[in-house]
Backbone as JSON, one array per atom type, in Angstrom:
{
  "sequence": "XXXXXXXXXXXXXXXXXXXXXXXXXXXXXXXXXXXXXXXXXXXXXXXXXXXXXXXXXXXXXXXXXXXXXXXXXXXXXXXXXXXXXXXXX",
  "N": [[49.71, -90.66, -62.84], [48.98, -88.2, -60.49], [46.13, -86.22, -60.27], [44.83, -83.34, -59.02], [41.74, -82.9, -57.18], [38.85, -81.33, -58.65], [37.73, -78.2, -57.7], [35.43, -75.79, -57.79], [35.81, -72.26, -58.05], [34.16, -69.78, -56.11], [31.63, -67.77, -57.63], [31.35, -64.96, -56.82], [33.95, -64.47, -55.9], [35.53, -64.86, -58.17], [34.48, -62.82, -59.8], [35.27, -60.57, -58.32], [38.07, -60.81, -58.44], [38.47, -60.45, -61.23], [37.54, -57.86, -61.47], [39.36, -56.45, -59.85], [41.6, -56.9, -61.39], [41.09, -55.24, -63.42], [40.01, -55.98, -65.9], [39.27, -55.52, -69.27], [36.91, -54.98, -72.01], [37.58, -56.93, -74.87], [40.21, -57.5, -74.16], [42.56, -60.17, -73.5], [42.06, -62.99, -71.53], [43.62, -65.46, -69.72], [43.14, -68.68, -68.38], [44.71, -70.85, -66.48], [44.4, -74.06, -65.89], [41.62, -74.49, -66.12], [39.34, -75.85, -65.34], [35.87, -76.33, -65.2], [35.36, -74.17, -66.74], [34.25, -71.9, -65.56], [35.46, -69.29, -64.64], [36.4, -68.22, -67.15], [34.09, -68.09, -68.65], [32.58, -66.26, -67.16], [34.29, -64.03, -67.4], [34.09, -63.5, -70.13], [31.3, -63.08, -70.48], [30.56, -61.01, -68.6], [32.6, -59.12, -68.65], [33.4, -58.8, -71.21], [35.67, -59.92, -72.3], [38.09, -61.7, -74.33], [38.8, -65.11, -74.17], [40.96, -67.75, -73.03], [41.14, -70.98, -71.97], [42.98, -73.44, -70.31], [42.98, -76.81, -69.73], [43.81, -79.77, -68.11], [42.4, -82.13, -67.49], [40.34, -84.21, -69.34], [37.56, -84.68, -69.06], [36.65, -82.4, -67.7], [37.41, -80.4, -69.49], [35.76, -81.03, -71.67], [33.26, -80.6, -70.48], [33.44, -77.85, -70.05], [33.6, -76.89, -72.71], [31.09, -77.67, -73.63], [29.41, -76.07, -72.01], [30.23, -73.52, -72.86], [29.49, -73.59, -75.55], [26.68, -73.9, -75.28], [26.07, -71.43, -74.19], [26.6, -69.74, -76.23], [29.17, -68.7, -76.68], [31.34, -69.39, -78.23], [32.78, -67.89, -80.09], [34.33, -66.16, -78.61], [35.54, -67.53, -76.54], [37.87, -70.04, -75.79], [38.79, -73.4, -75.25], [41.5, -75.37, -74.34], [42.45, -78.64, -74.26], [44.85, -79.92, -72.48], [48.26, -80.19, -71.24], [49.38, -77.57, -69.37], [52.05, -77.01, -69.07], [53.2, -77.88, -71.35], [52.25, -76.51, -73.47], [52.47, -73.91, -75.77], [52.1, -70.62, -74.96]],
  "CA": [[49.9, -89.28, -62.45], [47.91, -87.68, -59.63], [45.51, -84.95, -60.65], [44.07, -82.88, -57.85], [40.3, -82.81, -57.42], [38.35, -80.04, -59.12], [36.9, -77.43, -56.78], [35.11, -74.53, -58.47], [35.91, -71.02, -57.28], [32.85, -69.12, -56.02], [31.43, -66.7, -58.61], [31.71, -63.63, -56.31], [35.41, -64.38, -55.8], [36.01, -64.69, -59.55], [34.07, -61.48, -60.22], [36.13, -59.61, -57.62], [39.39, -60.95, -59.03], [38.46, -59.83, -62.55], [37.38, -56.42, -61.25], [40.66, -55.95, -59.37], [42.54, -56.96, -62.52], [40.64, -54.22, -64.37], [39.83, -56.62, -67.2], [38.46, -54.66, -70.14], [36.41, -55.63, -73.22], [38.56, -57.18, -75.93], [41.47, -58.01, -73.63], [42.62, -61.63, -73.44], [42.19, -63.54, -70.18], [44.02, -66.87, -69.72], [42.89, -69.42, -67.14], [45.55, -72.05, -66.5], [43.69, -74.97, -64.98], [40.32, -73.85, -66.31], [38.23, -76.61, -64.77], [34.66, -76.39, -66.03], [35.25, -72.94, -67.51], [33.55, -70.83, -64.84], [36.07, -67.96, -64.74], [36.48, -67.67, -68.51], [32.72, -67.77, -69.05], [32.25, -65.0, -66.48], [35.1, -62.96, -68.0], [33.53, -63.2, -71.45], [29.94, -62.56, -70.35], [30.41, -59.78, -67.81], [33.69, -58.16, -68.87], [33.63, -58.67, -72.65], [37.02, -60.38, -72.63], [38.33, -62.91, -75.11], [39.35, -65.98, -73.14], [41.56, -69.04, -73.34], [41.28, -71.82, -70.8], [43.76, -74.67, -70.51], [42.56, -77.79, -68.73], [44.42, -81.08, -68.29], [41.41, -83.22, -67.42], [39.48, -84.24, -70.52], [36.15, -84.57, -68.69], [36.36, -81.0, -67.38], [37.52, -79.63, -70.73], [34.53, -81.29, -72.43], [32.17, -79.91, -69.79], [33.61, -76.41, -70.33], [33.23, -76.65, -74.11], [29.63, -77.81, -73.7], [28.83, -74.86, -71.41], [30.57, -72.39, -73.73], [28.63, -73.74, -76.73], [25.29, -73.63, -74.87], [25.93, -70.0, -73.9], [26.89, -68.99, -77.45], [30.42, -67.96, -76.48], [32.44, -70.03, -78.97], [33.58, -66.88, -80.82], [35.2, -65.42, -77.69], [36.12, -68.38, -75.49], [38.48, -71.26, -76.31], [39.33, -74.34, -74.27], [42.53, -76.28, -74.83], [42.6, -79.79, -73.39], [46.25, -80.29, -72.51], [49.13, -79.88, -70.12], [49.79, -76.17, -69.5], [53.51, -76.95, -69.12], [53.64, -78.34, -72.67], [51.55, -75.7, -74.47], [53.06, -72.58, -75.97], [51.11, -69.55, -74.83]],
  "C": [[48.7, -88.84, -61.61], [47.42, -86.34, -60.17], [44.63, -84.55, -59.48], [42.59, -82.78, -58.18], [39.9, -81.4, -57.85], [37.45, -79.43, -58.05], [36.66, -76.07, -57.44], [35.27, -73.35, -57.52], [34.54, -70.36, -57.24], [32.78, -67.93, -56.99], [31.76, -65.32, -58.05], [33.22, -63.42, -56.2], [36.01, -64.13, -57.19], [35.7, -63.27, -60.03], [34.97, -60.42, -59.59], [37.55, -59.63, -58.19], [39.47, -60.24, -60.38], [38.29, -58.31, -62.46], [38.7, -55.81, -60.79], [41.71, -55.94, -60.48], [42.23, -55.91, -63.58], [40.57, -54.77, -65.79], [38.86, -55.81, -68.04], [37.99, -55.43, -71.38], [37.51, -55.75, -74.28], [39.91, -57.68, -75.44], [41.39, -59.53, -73.55], [42.89, -62.07, -72.0], [42.52, -65.03, -70.32], [43.7, -67.47, -68.36], [43.64, -70.73, -67.25], [45.05, -73.01, -65.43], [42.24, -74.53, -64.94], [39.13, -74.61, -65.72], [37.05, -76.67, -65.71], [34.39, -75.08, -66.76], [34.58, -71.77, -66.82], [34.17, -69.45, -64.97], [36.11, -67.38, -66.15], [35.09, -67.33, -69.05], [32.31, -66.43, -68.44], [33.01, -63.83, -67.11], [34.55, -62.55, -69.36], [32.16, -62.53, -71.33], [29.88, -61.18, -69.7], [31.46, -58.72, -68.09], [34.02, -57.98, -70.35], [35.0, -59.12, -73.11], [36.98, -61.53, -73.63], [39.11, -63.82, -74.17], [39.91, -67.28, -73.7], [41.71, -69.79, -72.02], [42.07, -73.06, -71.16], [43.43, -75.61, -69.37], [43.13, -79.16, -69.07], [43.39, -82.2, -68.36], [40.42, -83.13, -68.58], [38.01, -84.07, -70.16], [35.77, -83.13, -68.38], [36.44, -80.12, -68.62], [36.26, -79.81, -71.58], [33.34, -80.58, -71.8], [32.23, -78.41, -70.07], [33.18, -76.08, -71.75], [31.72, -76.72, -74.27], [28.95, -76.55, -73.15], [29.04, -73.64, -72.31], [29.68, -72.41, -74.97], [27.19, -73.37, -76.38], [25.04, -72.14, -74.64], [26.25, -69.11, -75.11], [28.17, -68.18, -77.38], [31.6, -68.51, -77.28], [33.32, -69.03, -79.72], [34.61, -66.2, -79.91], [35.94, -66.28, -76.69], [36.62, -69.69, -76.1], [39.01, -72.09, -75.15], [40.35, -75.22, -74.97], [42.65, -77.4, -73.8], [44.06, -80.25, -73.49], [46.99, -79.85, -71.26], [49.68, -78.47, -70.29], [51.32, -76.02, -69.56], [54.07, -77.37, -70.49], [53.0, -77.55, -73.81], [52.22, -74.34, -74.55], [51.96, -71.54, -75.9], [51.56, -68.38, -75.68]]
}
């Protein structure tokens, strides 16, 4: 199965997207194809959101979990390593 290469979205773009979405503290933000967790980390840190990221690639999911743990965000941010088409949201 072909998996497209990971390309991180620039932080200013993510921040603008979350601002336009009017994400508020305590709301849940889902990132389908979470990569290394950049958007969900930003959503939790700067917007106070609870976040769920779904990432197919195991290496990226592990990297995201490591970053989330290092930043002390495990209570608010969850990564699921799996196929978003096979996971019940």
